PLY file of the C-alpha trace (Angstrom):
ply
format ascii 1.0
element vertex 316
property float x
property float y
property float z
element edge 315
property int vertex1
property int vertex2
end_header
10.42 -154.29 -171.88
13.36 -154.06 -169.46
16.36 -156.10 -170.89
19.45 -154.42 -169.71
20.83 -156.04 -166.61
24.38 -157.52 -167.12
25.86 -156.36 -163.81
24.18 -155.76 -160.52
21.80 -152.90 -160.85
21.69 -149.83 -158.60
19.08 -149.60 -155.85
17.09 -146.97 -157.89
17.16 -149.28 -161.01
15.74 -152.09 -158.84
12.94 -149.94 -157.61
12.16 -148.54 -160.97
11.31 -151.91 -162.76
8.09 -153.79 -162.29
7.74 -157.48 -161.33
6.61 -158.15 -164.91
9.69 -156.73 -166.33
11.87 -158.74 -163.94
10.10 -161.95 -165.20
10.44 -160.80 -168.79
14.21 -160.20 -168.34
14.65 -163.58 -166.67
12.81 -165.13 -169.67
15.18 -163.43 -172.05
18.16 -164.81 -170.05
16.79 -168.37 -170.24
16.27 -168.07 -173.95
19.41 -166.20 -175.09
22.03 -167.19 -172.56
20.84 -170.63 -171.68
19.31 -171.56 -174.96
16.15 -172.92 -173.40
13.18 -173.88 -175.53
10.12 -171.61 -175.79
8.21 -174.27 -173.88
10.71 -174.22 -170.95
10.88 -170.46 -170.93
7.03 -170.25 -170.75
6.86 -172.73 -167.97
9.61 -171.12 -165.90
8.28 -167.54 -166.21
4.77 -168.71 -165.47
5.94 -170.28 -162.24
7.89 -167.10 -161.19
4.85 -164.92 -161.92
2.84 -167.25 -159.66
5.48 -166.94 -156.96
5.50 -163.18 -157.22
1.67 -163.06 -156.94
1.88 -165.41 -153.86
4.55 -163.12 -152.20
3.04 -159.84 -153.14
6.15 -158.93 -155.18
5.39 -155.77 -157.33
8.80 -154.37 -158.11
12.40 -155.46 -158.67
13.19 -154.13 -155.19
10.74 -156.53 -153.67
12.57 -159.60 -154.92
15.12 -159.18 -152.20
12.37 -160.32 -149.83
12.42 -163.85 -151.28
13.87 -166.29 -148.67
13.87 -170.10 -148.15
10.75 -170.06 -145.79
8.78 -168.11 -148.41
9.86 -170.63 -151.13
8.85 -173.56 -148.98
5.51 -172.03 -148.09
4.75 -171.45 -151.78
5.67 -174.97 -152.76
3.77 -176.42 -149.80
0.64 -174.68 -150.97
0.73 -176.70 -154.11
1.51 -179.91 -152.23
-1.59 -179.34 -150.02
-3.72 -178.73 -153.13
-2.78 -182.11 -154.58
-0.33 -180.97 -157.31
1.60 -183.89 -158.81
5.14 -184.46 -157.68
6.43 -183.90 -161.15
4.82 -180.46 -161.27
6.21 -179.56 -157.80
9.73 -180.72 -158.90
9.45 -178.42 -162.03
8.41 -175.46 -159.89
11.35 -175.99 -157.56
13.65 -176.11 -160.68
12.09 -172.84 -161.88
12.69 -171.19 -158.53
16.36 -172.33 -158.24
17.03 -170.95 -161.77
15.47 -167.68 -160.89
17.06 -167.10 -157.57
20.45 -167.98 -158.95
19.88 -165.43 -161.74
18.50 -162.88 -159.38
21.47 -163.25 -157.05
24.00 -162.56 -159.81
22.03 -159.46 -160.77
22.08 -158.11 -157.16
18.33 -158.38 -156.76
18.94 -160.84 -153.93
22.03 -159.51 -152.18
22.28 -162.18 -149.42
22.73 -165.88 -150.01
20.86 -167.37 -152.76
17.85 -169.06 -151.12
17.19 -171.43 -153.90
20.46 -173.38 -153.35
18.90 -174.75 -150.17
15.56 -175.65 -151.66
15.17 -179.46 -151.98
13.41 -180.85 -154.94
10.27 -182.93 -154.16
11.00 -186.45 -155.31
8.83 -187.53 -158.23
8.01 -191.07 -158.88
9.85 -192.77 -161.66
7.61 -193.19 -164.66
9.04 -195.37 -167.39
8.64 -193.85 -170.82
6.29 -195.29 -173.35
8.14 -197.57 -175.65
6.76 -199.28 -178.77
7.89 -202.79 -179.74
10.07 -203.02 -182.82
7.23 -204.89 -184.57
4.86 -201.86 -183.82
7.39 -199.38 -185.24
7.73 -201.48 -188.39
3.96 -201.50 -188.80
3.75 -197.65 -188.44
6.68 -196.87 -190.66
5.62 -199.29 -193.36
2.12 -197.90 -193.35
3.61 -194.36 -193.73
5.75 -195.59 -196.52
2.94 -197.07 -198.35
0.85 -193.84 -198.10
3.90 -191.84 -199.40
4.02 -193.99 -202.43
0.94 -192.31 -203.73
2.97 -188.99 -204.11
0.91 -186.83 -201.64
3.32 -184.29 -200.25
2.05 -184.56 -196.66
2.36 -188.26 -196.76
5.88 -188.09 -198.14
6.75 -185.50 -195.35
5.22 -187.57 -192.57
6.96 -190.76 -193.69
10.32 -188.94 -193.70
9.60 -187.31 -190.33
8.73 -190.61 -188.76
11.79 -192.22 -190.12
14.04 -189.37 -188.76
12.34 -189.29 -185.33
12.90 -193.00 -184.72
16.03 -193.37 -186.82
18.00 -190.57 -185.13
16.18 -190.31 -181.85
15.82 -186.48 -182.10
13.44 -184.52 -180.02
10.45 -182.62 -181.78
12.04 -179.22 -181.28
15.15 -180.58 -182.79
13.29 -181.98 -185.72
11.40 -178.91 -186.59
14.63 -176.92 -186.41
16.40 -179.01 -189.00
17.80 -177.20 -192.06
18.43 -178.56 -195.51
22.19 -178.16 -194.90
21.98 -180.38 -191.70
21.59 -183.48 -193.67
24.74 -185.18 -194.79
23.45 -187.65 -197.32
26.80 -189.06 -198.24
27.68 -189.97 -194.69
24.11 -190.49 -193.50
24.51 -188.07 -190.73
22.19 -185.35 -189.26
23.51 -182.18 -187.51
21.15 -181.57 -184.54
21.10 -178.51 -182.44
19.79 -179.56 -179.04
19.19 -178.10 -175.66
21.38 -175.26 -174.67
22.26 -174.75 -178.40
24.55 -177.75 -178.01
25.43 -179.42 -181.46
25.73 -183.13 -182.18
25.88 -185.27 -185.28
23.83 -188.49 -185.24
23.56 -191.28 -187.84
20.40 -192.12 -189.65
19.81 -195.49 -191.49
19.13 -196.22 -195.11
15.37 -196.27 -194.78
15.39 -192.77 -193.17
17.70 -191.50 -195.81
15.51 -192.79 -198.66
12.40 -191.21 -197.19
14.18 -187.99 -196.85
15.44 -188.14 -200.41
11.89 -188.79 -201.70
10.47 -185.91 -199.59
13.16 -183.55 -200.91
12.67 -184.67 -204.56
8.89 -185.09 -204.73
7.21 -183.65 -201.61
8.99 -180.51 -200.57
8.77 -178.76 -203.97
5.03 -179.04 -203.86
4.81 -177.10 -200.53
7.74 -174.71 -201.14
6.70 -171.03 -200.51
8.25 -167.70 -200.04
8.56 -168.30 -196.32
10.12 -171.76 -196.56
13.65 -170.71 -196.20
16.08 -173.50 -195.60
13.68 -175.48 -193.34
13.84 -179.27 -193.98
10.25 -179.97 -193.13
7.38 -177.68 -194.07
3.77 -177.41 -193.22
0.83 -177.06 -195.71
1.32 -173.29 -195.98
4.97 -173.63 -196.95
6.39 -172.49 -193.62
8.57 -174.29 -191.26
6.52 -177.09 -189.70
4.90 -176.45 -186.38
5.66 -178.90 -183.50
1.93 -179.37 -182.99
1.57 -180.71 -186.58
4.37 -183.13 -185.84
2.56 -184.38 -182.68
-0.74 -184.62 -184.47
0.70 -186.56 -187.37
2.42 -189.02 -185.06
-0.72 -189.46 -183.01
-2.78 -190.20 -186.06
-0.27 -192.62 -187.49
0.04 -194.63 -184.26
-3.67 -194.61 -183.53
-4.23 -196.88 -186.42
-2.54 -199.70 -184.38
-4.66 -198.99 -181.29
-1.99 -197.17 -179.30
-1.76 -193.40 -179.75
1.63 -192.04 -178.69
3.62 -188.80 -178.86
6.73 -188.23 -181.01
8.80 -188.55 -177.82
7.70 -192.18 -177.73
9.68 -192.76 -180.94
12.66 -191.21 -179.38
12.35 -193.47 -176.30
11.74 -196.53 -178.63
14.92 -195.69 -180.53
17.04 -195.54 -177.39
15.51 -198.64 -175.79
16.01 -200.72 -178.98
19.62 -199.58 -179.08
20.16 -200.72 -175.47
18.42 -204.03 -176.14
20.72 -204.54 -179.15
23.83 -204.14 -177.08
24.74 -200.48 -177.39
26.49 -199.18 -174.27
25.00 -196.22 -172.28
27.71 -193.74 -173.20
27.02 -194.28 -176.85
23.18 -193.81 -176.34
23.85 -190.72 -174.23
25.87 -189.14 -177.08
23.15 -190.17 -179.53
20.33 -188.65 -177.56
22.32 -185.51 -176.56
21.77 -186.05 -172.83
24.07 -183.89 -170.63
24.15 -186.46 -167.82
24.46 -190.32 -168.07
21.98 -190.59 -165.19
19.33 -189.39 -167.63
20.17 -192.11 -170.16
20.23 -194.91 -167.41
16.36 -194.82 -167.60
16.67 -197.06 -170.64
18.28 -199.91 -168.70
15.23 -199.87 -166.44
12.95 -199.91 -169.50
14.73 -202.83 -170.91
14.60 -204.63 -167.53
10.84 -204.03 -167.27
10.37 -205.35 -170.84
12.42 -208.40 -170.02
10.44 -209.15 -166.81
7.15 -208.76 -168.75
8.37 -211.31 -171.34
9.78 -213.57 -168.63
6.43 -213.54 -166.69
4.51 -214.50 -169.83
6.85 -217.07 -171.13
8.76 -218.78 -168.42
7.05 -221.84 -166.85
8.58 -221.01 -163.42
7.87 -217.25 -163.51
0 1
1 2
2 3
3 4
4 5
5 6
6 7
7 8
8 9
9 10
10 11
11 12
12 13
13 14
14 15
15 16
16 17
17 18
18 19
19 20
20 21
21 22
22 23
23 24
24 25
25 26
26 27
27 28
28 29
29 30
30 31
31 32
32 33
33 34
34 35
35 36
36 37
37 38
38 39
39 40
40 41
41 42
42 43
43 44
44 45
45 46
46 47
47 48
48 49
49 50
50 51
51 52
52 53
53 54
54 55
55 56
56 57
57 58
58 59
59 60
60 61
61 62
62 63
63 64
64 65
65 66
66 67
67 68
68 69
69 70
70 71
71 72
72 73
73 74
74 75
75 76
76 77
77 78
78 79
79 80
80 81
81 82
82 83
83 84
84 85
85 86
86 87
87 88
88 89
89 90
90 91
91 92
92 93
93 94
94 95
95 96
96 97
97 98
98 99
99 100
100 101
101 102
102 103
103 104
104 105
105 106
106 107
107 108
108 109
109 110
110 111
111 112
112 113
113 114
114 115
115 116
116 117
117 118
118 119
119 120
120 121
121 122
122 123
123 124
124 125
125 126
126 127
127 128
128 129
129 130
130 131
131 132
132 133
133 134
134 135
135 136
136 137
137 138
138 139
139 140
140 141
141 142
142 143
143 144
144 145
145 146
146 147
147 148
148 149
149 150
150 151
151 152
152 153
153 154
154 155
155 156
156 157
157 158
158 159
159 160
160 161
161 162
162 163
163 164
164 165
165 166
166 167
167 168
168 169
169 170
170 171
171 172
172 173
173 174
174 175
175 176
176 177
177 178
178 179
179 180
180 181
181 182
182 183
183 184
184 185
185 186
186 187
187 188
188 189
189 190
190 191
191 192
192 193
193 194
194 195
195 196
196 197
197 198
198 199
199 200
200 201
201 202
202 203
203 204
204 205
205 206
206 207
207 208
208 209
209 210
210 211
211 212
212 213
213 214
214 215
215 216
216 217
217 218
218 219
219 220
220 221
221 222
222 223
223 224
224 225
225 226
226 227
227 228
228 229
229 230
230 231
231 232
232 233
233 234
234 235
235 236
236 237
237 238
238 239
239 240
240 241
241 242
242 243
243 244
244 245
245 246
246 247
247 248
248 249
249 250
250 251
251 252
252 253
253 254
254 255
255 256
256 257
257 258
258 259
259 260
260 261
261 262
262 263
263 264
264 265
265 266
266 267
267 268
268 269
269 270
270 271
271 272
272 273
273 274
274 275
275 276
276 277
277 278
278 279
279 280
280 281
281 282
282 283
283 284
284 285
285 286
286 287
287 288
288 289
289 290
290 291
291 292
292 293
293 294
294 295
295 296
296 297
297 298
298 299
299 300
300 301
301 302
302 303
303 304
304 305
305 306
306 307
307 308
308 309
309 310
310 311
311 312
312 313
313 314
314 315
């Protein structure tokens, strides 16, 4: 695998590397320099591979042929095929990230064409949010199951409480280490997107669930590959994100509405806004880079208010 570009390569270097090596090097840049998640790296590199196939790019030297009309034609093909606007927007983001990177490496010597590429507008989809009563039902059921002492039930109860109580993403949850829990101050050290660190509070119920997991559950699953991971799978290794998603889906399906772990994060933020928290506080809590991202929760709260109003007000 080619991994060596730090400064602009020579002409001969560009011609020597294959398109696959260019994509691989771009993926390493995203993971190491930008701290992107494996999911994001996979999505971006798949998009660039598809772009290369569309454009007939076989070597690093061919990358210089990428221009704005080519990028627009590539995206237009997906639009004609009926691709969702969200997918088109993601591909545009992938391309902009790639052309900016390729420009700094000297693969694209002229102006970066991605800078002039507009992003297809995606319709605003409000996130799935559970009512507080629904969350209580799910968390109480998990706590009741954990009282039997089964290590998986103890783990799931603690995971659900941390997901909702601290609003962490799944990737952040599975990356938690034992030392990240400050039991005395009830804080969790979280490493988020771009390797940015934040400390968020968790409530007493979450802290109790974590304490029970550490005392009675984790020792039962502990293995040689456990390391310092806070949450473990059945084999004693750091828990896989897919297991977290499956556990949340099973737990919420019992109340007739199967949701993803991200719905617990959305619910946490929405309930904070409804409780009077200001957006800056919620932004810091969630680890959003931009306040504009956090503002979605004002829309969620407004939609919930309208729904209640239309059901309850005699003049609605």
